[in-house]
N, C-alpha and C positions, 0 to 999 in steps of 0.2 A: 503494498499499500504507498502511496505516496504521502511525504510527512508534510503538513501544511503548518504555516506561522500563525497559531493560533492565539499570539499574544496580540494585544488590542493597542494601537499606534495611538499617541497621544496628539492633540490637534496641532500642536508645533509640529513634531515629528512629519505628522501626514502633509502639513504645507511645505516644509521643508524639502520632503521628497517630491511634492508637484512641482516646485522651484526648479529642483533639479532636473526632472524630465524635461519642463520646458527649455531649461538654458541648452540642455542635450540637444533637443529638436531645432533651437535657434542655430546652435553652433554647426550640425548637420546641415542644415540648407546655405548656411555660409559658405562651408566648404564643397557643398556641390556646386554652388555658384562660380566658386572660383576655379573648380575643375572645368566647369563646361567652358567657362571664357577661355582657359587654358587650353584646352581640346579645340576651339575655334581658331584661337590663334595659329596652332598646328597646323590643322587641315586646309585652309586656305592657302597658305602659298603654294602648298601641292598642286593646287587645283589652278594657278596661274601659269606654272612651270609648263612650257613646250615639251610636248614628246622627243627624246632625244632622237637624233638623226641617225637612219641607220648607216653601217659602214657599208665602204664601198665595195661593190661586187668584184673579187678577183679571179679571175679566169685562169686555169691552169693551160700553161705555156706547153705545146707539143714536145715532145721529145726528139731529136732528130734520130734519123735512121742509122742504126749501126753498121758499119760496113769492117768486114778482116776477119780474122780469127776469131775474135771474141763475141762475132753476132751471131745471133739466134737462128737457127736454121728455120726458113718461111714453114707456114703452118700452112695447108690448105683452107680456104675458107668457105663456108656454106655446107650444102651437104655432101658433098665429098670428104669435107674435113672429118666428118663423123666417121667414115670408114677407114680413116687412116688409123695405123699404129703406129704407135710412138717408142722407136728403136727395138723392138723384140721382135725376132724371125723366128719363126718356127712352126 
């Protein structure tokens, strides 16, 4: 069972508790106003900022064709390339 405070408050205790509750409410309202004002200050500059420009597109430079001993063997292209075998004879 829940314990309840069965002690009776005097009128001065009652009035002081009510005064404390009122003071706490006023303090909370002031804190809320300050927080809302601070939030408004922070949000507005973000809305005024223009979006960042996109970086320039960089194109891949084509590689020159290798010639000589280090050049890879040319691979057949298209359908005939599917039929070619790579290096295995048998």
